[in-house]
MDTraj code that builds the backbone (N, CA, C; nanometers):
import mdtraj as md
import numpy as np

residues = "MET GLU ARG ALA VAL ILE LEU SER GLU ASN GLY VAL LEU PRO ASN PRO LEU PRO THR THR GLY VAL GLN PRO THR ILE VAL SER THR ALA ALA THR THR LEU ARG GLU SER GLU ARG SER LEU ILE LEU ARG THR LEU GLU GLU VAL ARG TRP VAL ILE GLY GLY PRO LYS GLY ALA ALA THR LYS LEU GLY LEU LYS ARG THR THR LEU ILE HIS LYS MET GLN LYS LEU GLY ILE TYR ARG PRO GLY ILE PRO SER ARG ARG ASP GLY MET ASP ARG ALA VAL GLN GLY PRO SER TRP LEU PRO GLN SER".split()
xyz = np.array([
    [3.5661, 4.0735, 4.6086],
    [3.6239, 3.9621, 4.6772],
    [3.6322, 3.9925, 4.8272],
    [3.6728, 4.1146, 4.8589],
    [3.6835, 4.1515, 4.9995],
    [3.5474, 4.1443, 5.0674],
    [3.4459, 4.1904, 4.9991],
    [3.3095, 4.1879, 5.0537],
    [3.2660, 4.0442, 5.0814],
    [3.3002, 3.9534, 4.9904],
    [3.2638, 3.8131, 5.0079],
    [3.3315, 3.7539, 5.1307],
    [3.4576, 3.7901, 5.1538],
    [3.5301, 3.7389, 5.2707],
    [3.4669, 3.7926, 5.3984],
    [3.4281, 3.9203, 5.3977],
    [3.3661, 3.9805, 5.5166],
    [3.2327, 3.9132, 5.5459],
    [3.1557, 3.8814, 5.4405],
    [3.0240, 3.8201, 5.4595],
    [3.0308, 3.6688, 5.4802],
    [3.1471, 3.6107, 5.4667],
    [3.1594, 3.4652, 5.4791],
    [3.1370, 3.4203, 5.6230],
    [3.1034, 3.2945, 5.6355],
    [3.0843, 3.2364, 5.7680],
    [3.2030, 3.1460, 5.7984],
    [3.2834, 3.1851, 5.8947],
    [3.4018, 3.1086, 5.9352],
    [3.4990, 3.0868, 5.8188],
    [3.5118, 3.1845, 5.7311],
    [3.6060, 3.1767, 5.6214],
    [3.5585, 3.0965, 5.5016],
    [3.4340, 3.0488, 5.5042],
    [3.3793, 2.9707, 5.3924],
    [3.2893, 3.0627, 5.3103],
    [3.3236, 3.0758, 5.1831],
    [3.2444, 3.1626, 5.0954],
    [3.1153, 3.0930, 5.0546],
    [3.0045, 3.1685, 5.0534],
    [2.8776, 3.1080, 5.0110],
    [2.8780, 3.0846, 4.8589],
    [2.8093, 2.9810, 4.8167],
    [2.7963, 2.9493, 4.6742],
    [2.6639, 3.0079, 4.6236],
    [2.6685, 3.1131, 4.5395],
    [2.5452, 3.1750, 4.4939],
    [2.4743, 3.0950, 4.3854],
    [2.5365, 2.9907, 4.3344],
    [2.4762, 2.9113, 4.2276],
    [2.3748, 2.8137, 4.2845],
    [2.2689, 2.7866, 4.2096],
    [2.1696, 2.6913, 4.2592],
    [2.2302, 2.5513, 4.2679],
    [2.1856, 2.4757, 4.3668],
    [2.2406, 2.3426, 4.3892],
    [2.1589, 2.2340, 4.3202],
    [2.0550, 2.2719, 4.2470],
    [1.9737, 2.1711, 4.1785],
    [2.0560, 2.1056, 4.0688],
    [2.0056, 1.9967, 4.0148],
    [2.0763, 1.9169, 3.9143],
    [2.1119, 1.9962, 3.7898],
    [2.1887, 1.9326, 3.7074],
    [2.2345, 1.9925, 3.5826],
    [2.1167, 2.0025, 3.4855],
    [2.1083, 2.1153, 3.4156],
    [2.0022, 2.1344, 3.3176],
    [2.0213, 2.0360, 3.2025],
    [1.9135, 1.9722, 3.1561],
    [1.9268, 1.8791, 3.0442],
    [1.9623, 1.9546, 2.9157],
    [2.0499, 1.8965, 2.8381],
    [2.0901, 1.9546, 2.7120],
    [2.0134, 1.8859, 2.6006],
    [1.9493, 1.9661, 2.5166],
    [1.8736, 1.9106, 2.4052],
    [1.9692, 1.8919, 2.2880],
    [1.9812, 1.7690, 2.2436],
    [2.0696, 1.7384, 2.1318],
    [1.9840, 1.6932, 2.0148],
    [1.9982, 1.7633, 1.9031],
    [1.9233, 1.7278, 1.7844],
    [2.0046, 1.6288, 1.7022],
    [1.9451, 1.5158, 1.6714],
    [2.0146, 1.4174, 1.5889],
    [1.9822, 1.4364, 1.4413],
    [1.8919, 1.5291, 1.4109],
    [1.8529, 1.5511, 1.2717],
    [1.9707, 1.6043, 1.1893],
    [2.0431, 1.6999, 1.2417],
    [2.1577, 1.7561, 1.1706],
    [2.2847, 1.7035, 1.2361],
    [2.3679, 1.6372, 1.1580],
    [2.4837, 1.5725, 1.2175],
    [2.6130, 1.6508, 1.2002],
    [2.6192, 1.7396, 1.1027],
    [2.7416, 1.8166, 1.0824],
    [2.7142, 1.9638, 1.1073],
    [2.8214, 2.0405, 1.1239],
    [2.8072, 2.1845, 1.1434],
    [2.7382, 2.2472, 1.0218],
    [2.7777, 2.2020, 0.9020],
    [2.7181, 2.2535, 0.7777],
    [2.5665, 2.2290, 0.7759],
    [2.5252, 2.1071, 0.8121],
    [2.3824, 2.0744, 0.8140],
    [2.3094, 2.1538, 0.9225],
    [2.3732, 2.1718, 1.0371],
    [2.3116, 2.2497, 1.1453],
    [2.2925, 2.3948, 1.1034],
    [2.3964, 2.4519, 1.0418],
    [2.3892, 2.5905, 0.9962],
    [2.2819, 2.6063, 0.8894],
    [2.2771, 2.5126, 0.7956],
    [2.1772, 2.5167, 0.6884],
    [2.0358, 2.5083, 0.7462],
    [2.0173, 2.4169, 0.8415],
    [1.8873, 2.3996, 0.9057],
    [1.8437, 2.5259, 0.9796],
    [1.9359, 2.5877, 1.0537],
    [1.9044, 2.7098, 1.1280],
    [1.8677, 2.8238, 1.0335],
    [1.9429, 2.8385, 0.9253],
    [1.9147, 2.9461, 0.8293],
    [1.7790, 2.9234, 0.7632],
    [1.7510, 2.8007, 0.7196],
    [1.6218, 2.7709, 0.6565],
    [1.5055, 2.7964, 0.7514],
    [1.5200, 2.7513, 0.8771],
    [1.4137, 2.7709, 0.9757],
    [1.3881, 2.9202, 0.9990],
    [1.4961, 2.9982, 1.0093],
    [1.4832, 3.1424, 1.0317],
    [1.4196, 3.2104, 0.9106],
    [1.4622, 3.1725, 0.7899],
    [1.4044, 3.2313, 0.6685],
    [1.2545, 3.2033, 0.6601],
    [1.2133, 3.0827, 0.6958],
    [1.0713, 3.0497, 0.6928],
    [0.9937, 3.1301, 0.7969],
    [1.0537, 3.1514, 0.9143],
    [0.9876, 3.2289, 1.0199],
    [0.9620, 3.3728, 0.9762],
    [1.0559, 3.4315, 0.9008],
    [1.0431, 3.5715, 0.8595],
    [0.9919, 3.5840, 0.7164],
    [0.9389, 3.4727, 0.6631],
    [0.8817, 3.4699, 0.5279],
    [0.9818, 3.5123, 0.4217],
    [1.1033, 3.4645, 0.4354],
    [1.2105, 3.4831, 0.3382],
    [1.2552, 3.6279, 0.3220],
    [1.2336, 3.7108, 0.4236],
    [1.2888, 3.8467, 0.4233],
    [1.4306, 3.8355, 0.4757],
    [1.5279, 3.8772, 0.3959],
    [1.6672, 3.8605, 0.4340],
    [1.7186, 3.9809, 0.5118],
    [1.6965, 4.1016, 0.4599],
    [1.7488, 4.2221, 0.5226],
    [1.6443, 4.2967, 0.6029],
    [1.6863, 4.4067, 0.6610],
    [1.5952, 4.4908, 0.7384],
    [1.5936, 4.4521, 0.8847],
    [1.5277, 4.5349, 0.9658],
    [1.5292, 4.5126, 1.1108],
    [1.4591, 4.3846, 1.1552],
    [1.3661, 4.3336, 1.0753],
    [1.2960, 4.2098, 1.1126],
    [1.3325, 4.0949, 1.0196],
    [1.4406, 4.1109, 0.9456],
    [1.4831, 4.0086, 0.8515],
    [1.5654, 3.8989, 0.9165],
    [1.5911, 3.7961, 0.8379],
    [1.6646, 3.6794, 0.8873],
    [1.8070, 3.7153, 0.9300],
    [1.8724, 3.8043, 0.8563],
    [2.0106, 3.8403, 0.8906],
    [2.0175, 3.9002, 1.0311],
    [1.9256, 3.9890, 1.0621],
    [1.9234, 4.0511, 1.1945],
    [1.8959, 3.9471, 1.3022],
    [1.8003, 3.8593, 1.2785],
    [1.7673, 3.7564, 1.3767],
    [1.8834, 3.6601, 1.4007],
    [1.9636, 3.6380, 1.2964],
    [2.0787, 3.5480, 1.3098],
    [2.2044, 3.6200, 1.3569],
    [2.1982, 3.7529, 1.3670],
    [2.3138, 3.8300, 1.4106],
    [2.4209, 3.8410, 1.3040],
    [2.3790, 3.8397, 1.1775],
    [2.4719, 3.8480, 1.0653],
    [2.4448, 3.9728, 0.9832],
    [2.5454, 4.0141, 0.9048],
    [2.5213, 4.1179, 0.8055],
    [2.4439, 4.0536, 0.6911],
    [2.3645, 4.1348, 0.6219],
    [2.2827, 4.0843, 0.5113],
    [2.3689, 4.0147, 0.4068],
    [2.4811, 4.0768, 0.3700],
    [2.5672, 4.0197, 0.2667],
    [2.6308, 3.8882, 0.3123],
    [2.6597, 3.8766, 0.4404],
    [2.7157, 3.7518, 0.4939],
    [2.6127, 3.6401, 0.4845],
    [2.4878, 3.6718, 0.5181],
    [2.3824, 3.5715, 0.5090],
    [2.3620, 3.5282, 0.3635],
    [2.3621, 3.6227, 0.2722],
    [2.3452, 3.5892, 0.1301],
    [2.4585, 3.4973, 0.0847],
    [2.5813, 3.5273, 0.1247],
    [2.6952, 3.4434, 0.0880],
    [2.6800, 3.3022, 0.1453],
    [2.6388, 3.2925, 0.2719],
    [2.6196, 3.1619, 0.3345],
    [2.5091, 3.0839, 0.2636],
    [2.4028, 3.1528, 0.2242],
    [2.2934, 3.0865, 0.1528],
    [2.3434, 3.0290, 0.0205],
    [2.4219, 3.1060, -0.0533],
    [2.4766, 3.0579, -0.1801],
    [2.5684, 2.9392, -0.1567],
    [2.6534, 2.9492, -0.0557],
    [2.7495, 2.8437, -0.0244],
    [2.6785, 2.7145, 0.0164],
    [2.5664, 2.7269, 0.0881],
    [2.4928, 2.6105, 0.1359],
    [2.3849, 2.5646, 0.0384],
    [2.3711, 2.6343, -0.0743],
    [2.2719, 2.5957, -0.1746],
    [2.1293, 2.6236, -0.1318],
    [2.1083, 2.7335, -0.0602],
    [1.9744, 2.7703, -0.0134],
    [1.9179, 2.8748, -0.1083],
    [1.8041, 2.8429, -0.1696],
    [1.7366, 2.9358, -0.2607],
    [1.5901, 2.9431, -0.2217],
    [1.5306, 3.0581, -0.2436],
    [1.3891, 3.0764, -0.2121],
    [1.3063, 2.9837, -0.3007],
    [1.2153, 2.9063, -0.2412],
    [1.1354, 2.8141, -0.3225],
    [1.0417, 2.8891, -0.4164],
    [1.0229, 2.8335, -0.5341],
    [0.9293, 2.8915, -0.6308],
    [0.9870, 3.0023, -0.7149],
    [1.1108, 3.0417, -0.6902],
    [1.1729, 3.1474, -0.7690],
    [1.2900, 3.0849, -0.8435],
    [1.2923, 3.0983, -0.9775],
    [1.4029, 3.0381, -1.0519],
    [1.5355, 3.1032, -1.0151],
    [1.6402, 3.0232, -1.0137],
    [1.7717, 3.0770, -0.9807],
    [1.8259, 3.1563, -1.0977],
    [1.9301, 3.2339, -1.0731],
    [1.9923, 3.3118, -1.1803],
    [2.0453, 3.2210, -1.2895],
    [2.0961, 3.1076, -1.2507],
    [2.1520, 3.0146, -1.3489],
    [2.0442, 2.9731, -1.4491],
    [1.9201, 2.9473, -1.4018],
    [1.8115, 2.9118, -1.4928],
    [1.7849, 3.0250, -1.5904],
    [1.7848, 3.1468, -1.5389],
    [1.7598, 3.2629, -1.6241],
    [1.8694, 3.2823, -1.7268],
    [1.9950, 3.2561, -1.6873],
    [2.1066, 3.2724, -1.7807],
    [2.0996, 3.1666, -1.8898],
    [2.0575, 3.0452, -1.8559],
    [2.0455, 2.9406, -1.9570],
    [1.9418, 2.9800, -2.0614],
    [1.8307, 3.0373, -2.0160],
    [1.7274, 3.0808, -2.1102],
    [1.7766, 3.1950, -2.1966],
    [1.8561, 3.2856, -2.1368],
    [1.9077, 3.3990, -2.2136],
    [2.0030, 3.3512, -2.3221],
    [2.0811, 3.2489, -2.2940],
    [2.1743, 3.1956, -2.3926],
    [2.0976, 3.1244, -2.5024],
    [1.9898, 3.0541, -2.4665],
    [1.9111, 2.9800, -2.5645],
    [1.8274, 3.0730, -2.6511],
    [1.7938, 3.1868, -2.5989],
    [1.7088, 3.2793, -2.6722],
    [1.5627, 3.2587, -2.6373],
    [1.4762, 3.3445, -2.6901],
    [1.3335, 3.3356, -2.6589],
    [1.2742, 3.2046, -2.7099],
    [1.1692, 3.1585, -2.6447],
    [1.1080, 3.0296, -2.6805],
    [1.0401, 3.0342, -2.8171],
    [1.0036, 3.1525, -2.8681],
    [0.9345, 3.1596, -2.9956],
    [1.0293, 3.1514, -3.1145],
    [1.1613, 3.1647, -3.0915],
    [1.2582, 3.1495, -3.1997],
    [1.2862, 3.0010, -3.2233],
    [1.3053, 2.9622, -3.3492],
    [1.3398, 2.8207, -3.3740],
    [1.4756, 2.7882, -3.3111],
    [1.4824, 2.6742, -3.2463],
    [1.6066, 2.6304, -3.1820],
    [1.6910, 2.5558, -3.2843],
    [1.8221, 2.5796, -3.2806],
    [1.9106, 2.5129, -3.3787],
    [1.9636, 2.3829, -3.3257],
])
top = md.Topology()
chain = top.add_chain()
for i, resn in enumerate(residues, 1):
    res = top.add_residue(resn, chain, resSeq=i)
    for name in ("N", "CA", "C"):
        top.add_atom(name, md.element.get_by_symbol(name[0]), res)
traj = md.Trajectory(xyz[None], top)
């Protein structure tokens, strides 16, 4: 502060900020709620890293989250890797038994 006063001209401090107009803010209307925005960001990141969740180049690192936190958020938001059956599907089959057994 003292240095700024010494370098000032007639007691007026210089403004180091650029005087050009305000930067335009990009507003996405696709996602309207925080939940939808978070879901969209996670899905986009997962697709970019080919659904790798952990590791130094995984989605969790890119999002600044712990791996377990990202997994929890994915479950909470209903995000599952496409083409892979969920655990619930597997549990239903386990309860029903193998397909070659007669169903009651």
